[in-house]
N, C-alpha and C positions, 0 to 999 in steps of 0.2 A: 148319507151321513158324512162320508169322506169328503164330498164336495163342500159341504157346509164348513167343515174344519179347514179346508183350504181357503175358502173365502174369509173365514174368521182370521186365519193367519195373515193373509194378505192385508186385510183391514187393519190389523194390529201393526203390521210393518209400515203401512202408509201413515198411520197415526204417530208412530214412533219417529219417523222421518220428519213429519210436520212439526212435532214438538221440538225435535233437535234443531231444525232449521230456524224456527221462531226464536228459540233460546239464543242461538248464535247471532241472529240479526239484532235481537235486543241488546246483547252484550256489546256488539260492535257499535250500535247507535249510542249506547251509554258511554263507551270509551271516547267517541268523538265529541260528545257534549261535555265530558269532564276533562278533556285535554286542555292544558294551559294555553292561553292565547299567546301567540308569539308577538313580541314587541316589534318595533320598527327595525328593519334590517339595515345593515350598513352597505355602502357601495362595494365593499370587499366581498360580502356574501352574494351580491348581485353578480359580480364577476365570477364567483365560484359556480353559481347556478348555470350561467351560460358557458362556463368552462374556458374562460379567457383570462389573460393576465391583466392586472390592474391598469397598466398604461396603454391598453388597446385603443386604436383609433376607431372612428365611426364605421369604417368599412369592415373591420374585423368584428365589431360588435354586431353589425347587421348580418354578416355571414354566420356567426355563431348562433344568433337568434333563429335564423332560417333553418339551420341544421337541427337545433334542439326542438323547435316547434314541429318540424317534420317528423321527428321521432315520437313525440308525445301528443300529437293532435288527436282530439277525441274522435274524429271521423275515421281515423285509421283503426280504431278498436271498436267500431260500432257493432260489428258482428260478434264480438266477444261478450263475456258476462258483464253484469251490472257493476260488479266490484272493480273490474279493470277499466270500465268506462268512467267510473267515479274517480279512480286514481289518475287517469289521463286528464280529466277535466281539472283536477287540483294541480297537477304538474304543469299543465299548459297555462293556468292562471298565474302560477308562480313564475314561469318563464316570461310571460307577458309583463308582469309587474317588474321583474328584474330589467327587462328591456326598456321599460318606461323610465326607470330610475337612472339608467345610463345614457338615455338620449335626451 
């Protein structure tokens, strides 16, 4: 009888964790869908994303791009959780877009 109670307790714990995780994932997906769409960025914000001054030349832009993309490249976080991989993908897309705007 004690073994049955242990299995029942473990099953309830697994069920509780599953429900909690599914609720969190649903809320996160809902937040992403309901987030307001960003309008077109200005060149100033592209400079801010790359961390350079507005009057930077092409070499400075390229160096800043390489530095930022090396920090946030999705391959660098491939061994980490899905949330960090998603964040790295979003950040690298943002960096790539800022670089395209400036070149």
